[in-house]
VEXRO-731100 format. One line per 5 residues: their letters; for each residue x, y, z negated of C-alpha. Coordinates in Angstrom, 3 decimals, padded with zeros to 6 digits. Example, Ala and Ser with C-alpha at 12.3 -4.5 7.8 and 13.67 -1.06 7.14 Angstrom:
BEGIN
as = 012.300:-004.500:-007.800  013.670:-001.060:-007.140
//
This chain:
BEGIN
mrcki = 067.019:114.394:-094.014  070.422:115.788:-094.923  071.624:115.148:-098.445  074.039:117.553:-100.046  076.735:116.896:-102.579
ldqkg = 075.100:118.230:-105.723  078.014:117.887:-108.131  081.028:119.322:-106.297  083.380:118.343:-109.142  081.848:114.973:-109.982
lnyit = 082.600:111.499:-108.740  080.697:110.689:-105.535  080.210:107.709:-103.254  080.142:109.093:-099.726  079.427:107.428:-096.400
itvvd = 080.691:109.109:-093.230  079.266:107.528:-090.083  080.132:107.708:-086.391  077.236:108.956:-084.259  074.818:106.160:-083.415
widlf = 076.904:103.753:-085.504  079.333:103.209:-082.615  082.070:100.690:-083.401  084.863:103.215:-082.958  087.522:101.944:-085.344
trkal = 088.523:098.794:-083.499  091.948:100.139:-082.452  094.862:100.674:-084.825  095.552:104.150:-083.423  092.029:105.307:-084.336
vdivt = 092.254:103.726:-087.787  095.583:105.519:-088.284  093.956:108.861:-087.475  091.448:108.373:-090.286  093.928:107.085:-092.853
tnlay = 096.478:109.807:-092.043  093.813:112.478:-092.431  092.650:110.994:-095.731  096.249:111.085:-096.983  096.543:114.717:-095.894
crnkk = 093.336:115.632:-097.720  094.620:113.834:-100.804  098.051:115.500:-100.732  097.165:119.008:-099.524  093.462:119.662:-100.124
glrif = 092.834:118.198:-103.560  090.822:115.116:-102.581  090.991:112.502:-105.325  090.383:109.063:-103.806  089.426:106.214:-106.142
gyvlm = 088.525:103.719:-103.433  087.647:103.563:-099.756  086.997:101.166:-096.939  086.985:101.969:-093.237  084.524:099.814:-091.353
sshlh = 084.210:099.708:-087.545  081.530:102.437:-087.481  081.718:104.200:-090.839  083.791:105.080:-093.862  082.837:104.591:-097.522
livra = 084.667:106.689:-100.114  084.640:107.026:-103.879  086.012:110.536:-104.347  085.981:113.774:-106.228  087.653:117.135:-105.676
aaeqe = 090.429:118.674:-107.739  089.264:121.391:-110.118  089.910:124.301:-107.732  088.307:122.666:-104.662  084.793:121.898:-103.427
lstii = 084.211:118.336:-102.276  081.866:119.360:-099.454  084.542:121.680:-098.021  087.191:118.950:-098.077  084.841:116.449:-096.415
rdfks = 083.782:119.003:-093.799  087.427:119.725:-092.969  088.260:116.010:-092.845  085.412:115.319:-090.425  086.264:118.278:-088.222
ysakq = 089.981:117.624:-087.937  089.711:113.850:-087.586  087.089:114.311:-084.837  089.455:116.620:-082.944  092.257:114.076:-083.221
ilqfl = 090.007:111.190:-082.165  088.894:113.134:-079.102  092.471:114.105:-078.284  093.511:110.449:-078.491  090.669:109.374:-076.210
keses = 091.450:112.090:-073.649  095.136:111.167:-073.386  095.900:109.442:-070.111  098.030:106.806:-071.845  095.270:105.931:-074.295
kesrk = 094.753:102.164:-074.421  091.064:102.501:-075.303  089.160:100.616:-072.593  085.896:102.342:-073.575  087.417:105.819:-073.293
ewlld = 085.009:107.263:-070.710  081.954:105.661:-072.311  082.918:107.020:-075.743  083.622:110.530:-074.438  080.295:110.571:-072.568
hfrna = 078.473:109.364:-075.663  080.115:111.987:-077.894  079.321:114.676:-075.289  075.643:113.638:-075.188  075.471:113.543:-078.991
akldg = 076.703:117.145:-079.088  074.046:118.213:-076.576  071.310:116.570:-078.632  072.615:118.180:-081.809  072.165:121.609:-080.254
knrnh = 075.210:123.192:-081.850  077.889:124.912:-079.842  080.206:121.906:-079.463  081.469:119.858:-076.558  081.607:116.566:-078.442
kvwqn = 080.239:115.134:-081.669  081.981:112.170:-083.302  080.460:112.087:-086.812  076.809:112.103:-087.833  075.568:115.053:-089.862
gnrpi = 075.662:114.612:-093.611  077.603:112.311:-095.893  074.896:110.358:-097.738  076.396:111.239:-101.155  075.520:109.270:-104.266
elytp = 076.573:110.711:-107.607  078.445:108.170:-109.683  077.580:109.001:-113.242  077.496:105.684:-115.107  080.134:102.972:-115.397
rvirq = 077.661:100.421:-113.999  077.041:102.417:-110.794  080.759:103.156:-110.398  081.580:099.446:-110.747  078.818:098.485:-108.280
kldyi = 080.175:100.829:-105.579  083.796:099.889:-106.216  082.913:096.185:-106.048  081.151:096.783:-102.709  084.201:098.555:-101.288
ckqqn = 086.524:095.760:-102.481  084.220:093.103:-101.039  084.207:094.860:-097.645  088.011:095.125:-097.622  088.422:091.457:-098.407
g = 085.507:090.175:-096.341
//
């Protein structure tokens, strides 16, 4: 089941997950790809970030879009571009990722199973959005993110 972002202008808690929950973000270079792309989306695409934590296999965000943007478009673009950069990093001959071939094979197989016209698939479909509409729910999600960062 794919959940859609219902309130494109509202505050949302979003989870973006690597296919099959692979522990991808164990190298600084891969973490930097995600954080650099988040900064780009914040500065150039109108993503308003209120909190986030990058775990080894997924990313939690508390976000909304600027008035002239749609959140689903920003997230789609983030996933697409970051996936391209992750794949480029893995394909580089000087990449220090010891699991390079295994990861590329896994992402290639995930794309085949997905059935879309792609060579590789890094991120799972969907974003598992949760609308944050009460102070209690906002605090709960922000506390979870802070706990994960400090834990």
